[in-house]
C-alpha positions as CSV (number, residue, x, y, z in Angstrom):
1,M,-0.3,-29.1,21.0
2,R,0.8,-30.4,17.5
3,A,3.5,-28.9,15.4
4,L,4.9,-29.6,11.9
5,V,8.6,-30.3,12.4
6,I,11.1,-30.9,9.6
7,H,14.0,-33.3,10.5
8,G,15.6,-33.6,7.1
9,A,14.8,-34.0,3.4
10,K,11.4,-35.8,3.1
11,D,11.2,-36.2,6.9
12,L,8.3,-34.0,8.1
13,R,6.7,-35.1,11.3
14,I,3.6,-34.0,13.3
15,E,4.9,-33.8,16.9
16,E,3.6,-32.8,20.3
17,R,5.0,-29.7,21.8
18,D,4.3,-27.9,25.1
19,E,1.9,-25.0,24.9
20,P,3.8,-21.7,25.3
21,A,3.2,-19.2,28.1
22,V,2.2,-15.6,27.5
23,K,4.3,-12.7,28.9
24,A,3.6,-9.0,29.0
25,G,3.2,-7.5,25.6
26,Q,2.6,-10.8,24.0
27,V,-0.4,-12.6,22.5
28,K,-1.3,-16.3,22.2
29,I,-2.6,-17.3,18.8
30,R,-4.7,-20.3,18.0
31,L,-3.4,-21.0,14.5
32,A,-6.0,-21.1,11.8
33,T,-4.4,-21.3,8.3
34,G,-0.8,-21.6,7.1
35,G,0.6,-21.2,3.6
36,I,3.4,-23.4,2.3
37,C,6.2,-21.2,1.0
38,G,9.0,-22.0,-1.5
39,S,11.5,-22.0,1.4
40,D,9.4,-24.5,3.3
41,L,9.5,-26.7,0.2
42,H,13.3,-26.4,0.0
43,Y,13.6,-27.7,3.6
44,Y,11.1,-30.5,2.9
45,N,12.6,-31.6,-0.4
46,H,16.3,-31.0,0.1
47,G,16.9,-30.3,3.8
48,G,17.8,-26.7,3.0
49,F,18.9,-24.5,0.0
50,G,22.3,-23.2,-1.0
51,T,24.6,-23.1,2.0
52,I,21.7,-23.0,4.4
53,R,21.1,-26.5,5.8
54,L,19.1,-28.0,8.6
55,K,21.3,-28.8,11.6
56,E,18.5,-29.6,14.0
57,P,14.7,-30.3,13.9
58,M,12.8,-27.1,13.1
59,V,9.1,-26.1,13.1
60,L,8.3,-24.9,9.6
61,G,6.1,-22.0,8.5
62,H,6.1,-18.2,8.2
63,E,2.8,-17.6,6.3
64,F,-0.1,-17.9,8.7
65,S,-3.1,-16.4,10.5
66,G,-4.9,-17.2,13.7
67,F,-7.3,-16.2,16.4
68,V,-6.3,-14.4,19.5
69,S,-6.9,-16.7,22.5
70,E,-5.0,-15.0,25.3
71,L,-3.6,-11.5,25.9
72,G,-0.5,-10.7,27.9
73,E,-0.3,-7.8,30.3
74,G,-0.5,-4.4,28.6
75,V,-2.0,-5.5,25.3
76,K,-4.9,-3.3,24.3
77,Q,-4.9,-2.9,20.5
78,I,-6.4,-6.4,19.9
79,A,-9.0,-8.5,21.6
80,I,-9.6,-12.2,22.4
81,G,-11.3,-13.8,19.4
82,D,-9.9,-11.4,16.8
83,L,-8.6,-12.9,13.6
84,V,-5.0,-11.6,12.9
85,A,-2.4,-12.0,10.3
86,V,0.9,-12.5,12.0
87,S,4.1,-11.0,10.5
88,P,7.0,-13.5,10.8
89,S,9.4,-10.6,10.7
90,R,10.9,-9.7,14.1
91,P,13.6,-7.0,13.8
92,C,15.4,-5.8,16.9
93,Y,14.5,-2.1,16.4
94,K,17.9,-1.2,17.8
95,C,20.6,-1.9,15.3
96,C,22.0,0.6,12.8
97,Y,19.7,-0.5,10.0
98,C,16.6,-0.5,12.1
99,N,17.5,3.0,13.1
100,E,17.7,3.9,9.4
101,G,14.2,2.4,8.8
102,L,15.6,-0.6,7.0
103,H,14.0,-3.1,9.3
104,N,14.1,-5.9,6.7
105,Q,17.9,-5.6,6.8
106,C,18.1,-5.9,10.6
107,L,21.4,-7.3,11.9
108,N,19.5,-9.3,14.6
109,M,16.5,-10.5,12.6
110,R,14.5,-13.4,13.9
111,F,12.4,-14.6,11.0
112,Y,10.1,-17.6,11.6
113,G,11.1,-21.0,10.2
114,S,14.7,-20.1,9.2
115,A,17.8,-22.3,9.4
116,M,20.1,-19.4,8.6
117,P,21.2,-19.0,12.3
118,F,21.9,-21.7,14.7
119,P,20.1,-22.6,16.9
120,H,17.4,-22.3,14.2
121,I,14.5,-19.9,14.4
122,Q,11.4,-22.1,14.9
123,G,8.5,-21.5,12.6
124,G,4.8,-20.9,13.1
125,F,3.2,-24.2,12.0
126,Q,2.0,-25.1,15.5
127,E,-1.5,-25.1,16.9
128,E,-0.7,-22.6,19.6
129,L,1.9,-19.8,19.2
130,V,2.9,-16.8,21.3
131,V,3.9,-13.7,19.4
132,Q,4.6,-10.1,20.1
133,A,1.5,-7.9,19.9
134,E,3.1,-5.6,17.3
135,Q,3.4,-8.6,14.9
136,C,-0.4,-8.9,14.7
137,V,-2.5,-7.1,12.2
138,N,-6.3,-7.2,12.7
139,A,-7.7,-9.1,9.7
140,S,-11.4,-8.6,10.4
141,G,-13.6,-8.8,7.3
142,I,-11.4,-11.3,5.4
143,S,-11.0,-15.1,5.8
144,S,-8.1,-16.7,7.6
145,A,-7.0,-18.1,4.3
146,E,-6.7,-14.6,2.8
147,A,-5.0,-13.4,6.0
148,A,-2.4,-16.1,5.5
149,M,-1.6,-14.6,2.1
150,A,-0.4,-11.3,3.6
151,E,3.2,-12.5,4.0
152,P,3.9,-13.4,0.3
153,F,1.9,-10.4,-0.9
154,A,4.0,-8.1,1.3
155,V,7.1,-9.6,-0.4
156,V,5.9,-8.4,-3.8
157,L,4.6,-5.1,-2.5
158,H,8.0,-4.4,-1.2
159,A,9.5,-5.3,-4.6
160,A,7.0,-3.0,-6.3
161,R,8.1,-0.2,-4.0
162,R,11.7,-0.9,-4.8
163,A,10.9,-0.8,-8.6
164,G,9.7,2.8,-8.4
165,E,6.9,4.2,-10.4
166,I,4.9,1.5,-12.3
167,L,1.9,3.6,-13.4
168,G,1.6,3.4,-17.2
169,K,4.7,1.1,-17.5
170,R,5.1,-2.1,-19.4
171,V,5.9,-5.0,-17.1
172,L,7.5,-8.4,-17.7
173,I,7.3,-11.1,-15.1
174,T,9.5,-14.2,-15.5
175,G,8.5,-17.2,-13.4
176,C,4.9,-17.6,-12.1
177,G,4.9,-19.4,-8.9
178,P,3.0,-17.7,-6.0
179,I,5.4,-14.8,-6.0
180,G,5.2,-14.3,-9.7
181,A,1.4,-14.5,-9.6
182,L,1.2,-12.0,-6.7
183,A,3.6,-9.7,-8.6
184,V,0.9,-9.6,-11.3
185,V,-1.6,-8.4,-8.7
186,A,0.8,-5.8,-7.3
187,A,1.8,-4.5,-10.7
188,R,-1.8,-4.2,-11.8
189,R,-2.8,-2.4,-8.6
190,A,0.2,0.0,-9.1
191,G,-1.2,0.9,-12.6
192,A,0.9,-1.1,-15.0
193,A,-0.3,-0.5,-18.6
194,E,0.8,-4.0,-19.8
195,I,1.7,-7.2,-18.0
196,V,3.3,-10.1,-19.8
197,V,4.2,-13.3,-17.8
198,T,6.5,-16.2,-18.8
199,D,6.8,-19.6,-17.3
200,I,7.4,-23.2,-18.4
201,T,4.2,-24.7,-17.1
202,S,0.7,-24.1,-18.4
203,N,-0.8,-24.4,-14.9
204,A,1.2,-21.5,-13.6
205,L,0.3,-19.4,-16.6
206,E,-3.4,-20.1,-16.1
207,Y,-3.1,-18.6,-12.6
208,A,-1.2,-15.6,-14.1
209,E,-4.3,-14.9,-16.2
210,L,-6.5,-15.2,-13.2
211,A,-4.3,-12.7,-11.4
212,G,-4.7,-10.2,-14.3
213,A,-1.9,-10.7,-16.8
214,D,-2.5,-9.3,-20.3
215,R,-0.5,-12.1,-22.0
216,T,1.2,-15.3,-20.9
217,I,4.0,-17.1,-22.7
218,N,5.0,-20.7,-22.2
219,T,8.8,-20.5,-22.8
220,G,9.0,-24.2,-22.2
221,Q,7.0,-24.8,-25.4
222,N,8.3,-21.7,-27.3
223,K,11.8,-20.6,-26.3
224,Q,11.8,-17.8,-29.0
225,A,8.5,-16.2,-28.0
226,L,10.1,-13.3,-26.1
227,E,12.2,-12.4,-29.2
228,A,9.1,-10.5,-30.5
229,Y,9.9,-7.9,-27.8
230,Y,13.6,-7.5,-28.6
231,D,13.2,-4.9,-31.4
232,N,14.5,-1.4,-30.8
233,K,16.5,-2.4,-27.8
234,G,13.5,-3.8,-25.9
235,H,9.9,-3.2,-25.0
236,F,9.4,-3.5,-21.2
237,D,10.1,-0.9,-18.6
238,V,10.2,-3.2,-15.6
239,L,11.2,-6.8,-15.1
240,F,10.1,-8.8,-12.1
241,E,12.4,-11.8,-12.2
242,C,10.7,-14.4,-10.0
243,S,12.1,-17.6,-11.2
244,G,15.7,-17.5,-9.9
245,S,16.7,-19.0,-13.3
246,P,19.8,-17.6,-15.1
247,Q,18.2,-18.7,-18.4
248,A,15.0,-16.7,-17.6
249,L,17.1,-13.6,-16.7
250,A,19.3,-13.8,-19.8
251,G,16.3,-14.3,-22.1
252,A,14.4,-11.4,-20.6
253,I,17.1,-8.7,-20.6
254,P,17.1,-8.1,-24.4
255,A,13.3,-7.4,-24.0
256,I,14.0,-4.6,-21.4
257,R,14.2,-1.0,-22.7
258,P,17.3,1.1,-22.0
259,R,17.3,2.4,-18.4
260,G,14.7,-0.2,-17.5
261,V,14.5,-1.7,-14.0
262,I,15.2,-5.3,-13.2
263,M,13.7,-6.4,-9.8
264,Q,15.3,-9.7,-8.7
265,L,13.0,-11.7,-6.5
266,G,13.8,-15.3,-7.4
267,L,16.1,-16.9,-4.9
268,S,17.7,-20.2,-6.0
269,G,21.4,-19.5,-5.3
270,D,24.0,-17.4,-7.1
271,M,23.7,-17.2,-10.9
272,P,25.6,-15.6,-13.8
273,V,24.5,-12.2,-14.8
274,P,24.8,-10.8,-18.4
275,M,26.6,-7.7,-17.1
276,M,27.6,-6.4,-20.6
277,Q,24.0,-6.0,-21.6
278,I,23.1,-4.5,-18.3
279,T,25.9,-1.9,-18.6
280,A,25.3,-1.1,-22.3
281,K,21.6,-0.6,-21.8
282,E,22.0,1.3,-18.5
283,L,19.7,-1.1,-16.7
284,D,19.1,-0.9,-13.0
285,L,19.5,-4.3,-11.3
286,R,17.8,-4.1,-7.9
287,G,17.4,-6.7,-5.2
288,S,14.3,-7.1,-3.0
289,F,14.4,-8.9,0.3
290,R,11.4,-9.6,2.5
291,F,9.4,-6.6,3.7
292,H,8.4,-4.7,6.8
293,E,5.7,-2.0,6.7
294,E,4.2,-3.6,3.6
295,F,2.7,-6.4,5.7
296,G,0.0,-4.2,7.2
297,L,-0.7,-2.7,3.7
298,A,-1.2,-6.2,2.3
299,V,-4.0,-6.8,4.8
300,K,-5.6,-3.5,4.2
301,L,-5.7,-3.9,0.5
302,M,-7.5,-7.2,1.0
303,Q,-9.9,-5.7,3.6
304,K,-10.8,-2.9,1.2
305,K,-11.4,-5.4,-1.6
306,L,-8.8,-3.6,-3.7
307,V,-7.2,-6.9,-4.5
308,D,-8.6,-10.5,-4.5
309,L,-6.0,-13.2,-3.7
310,K,-8.5,-16.0,-3.2
311,P,-8.2,-17.4,-6.8
312,L,-4.5,-18.1,-6.1
313,I,-5.2,-20.5,-3.3
314,S,-5.3,-23.8,-5.2
315,H,-5.4,-26.4,-2.4
316,T,-6.3,-26.7,1.3
317,F,-5.4,-29.6,3.6
318,P,-6.0,-30.4,7.3
319,I,-2.9,-30.7,9.5
320,E,-3.3,-34.5,9.5
321,Q,-2.5,-34.5,5.8
322,A,0.5,-32.2,6.1
323,V,2.9,-34.5,4.1
324,E,0.4,-34.8,1.3
325,A,0.0,-31.0,1.4
326,F,3.8,-30.6,0.9
327,E,3.9,-33.1,-1.9
328,V,1.0,-31.3,-3.7
329,A,2.5,-27.9,-3.2
330,A,5.8,-29.0,-4.8
331,N,4.0,-30.1,-8.0
332,R,3.9,-27.0,-10.2
333,E,1.8,-28.8,-12.8
334,T,-1.2,-28.7,-10.5
335,A,-0.6,-26.3,-7.5
336,M,-0.2,-22.6,-7.0
337,K,-0.6,-21.9,-3.2
338,A,-1.3,-24.8,-0.9
339,H,-2.7,-24.1,2.6
340,I,-2.8,-26.2,5.8
341,V,-5.8,-25.8,8.1
342,F,-4.9,-25.9,11.8
343,S,-8.3,-25.0,13.3
344,N,-11.8,-25.7,12.3
345,Q,-12.6,-22.0,12.9
346,H,-10.5,-21.1,9.9
347,Q,-13.5,-19.9,7.8
348,T,-14.6,-17.3,10.3
349,N,-14.9,-13.8,8.7
350,C,-15.2,-15.1,5.2
């Protein structure tokens, strides 16, 4: 079978790998569609991010869906031929945090396509993949492309849960890559009364409008535009900071009302925080990391047609054009979410 293996910055190769064997409690998946994530792009463009660096070749990918091709002994909840979204999150279910229900904080987490531990955790961008049955969520009724959106959508659903009540609240979203655009969808579904999105590229803001934003602001063209929301100690109740930019955070905090909530999703390394403003306005600064039970919810919301994530899929490439797919995905002037197709059956259940 073929796999997409990163060896270093700008060194992505299509390599042959042995097909895996299925054990009891496991499922073999014929991969259909994979989404290129920001972390995949960091490995492709820079060989890692922050202190996390590639130390050996690694299969990329943690956003994907596929069709069940083989069942291990004891697996009864899914059937051969089913389209499934596969959660890349594999907590141990035994450590102290798992016992507290904080599975995303598992001490022994094995998350697909991660160079954090060594040996690295190999990713899912391979034509055949064996997973635990409990990682699979039946995605009948939606396309494999939509099913591959479950992982990034689960990220923002977890953040929305961490933010607390959003119903009737005014929401500011800074940074509109895929996570920012999906944050628009999540906030709107949660009942936000007003959603304003900022970014420095017009392409990203066009997708924010497609996702349901009430207003978009290009802060690259107008750095003072947010100042209209600074009066009376701020306008917004909740900030989803999705850029990882210290400038974006510093510019947004004056627009947040006292006792507002800052949800930090953007990950680009450590950055300075205007702590005096946070303290004086009694703001809550909250982190949000990955997800767990929100993965299944992401699939259900799509199946029930309560959200439509298809407009955010900007490009689709066959596996043979994987390098081109990564180059396009990295261009924020043209792309939002780029997908790679691993199987010609990927459109089943559209």
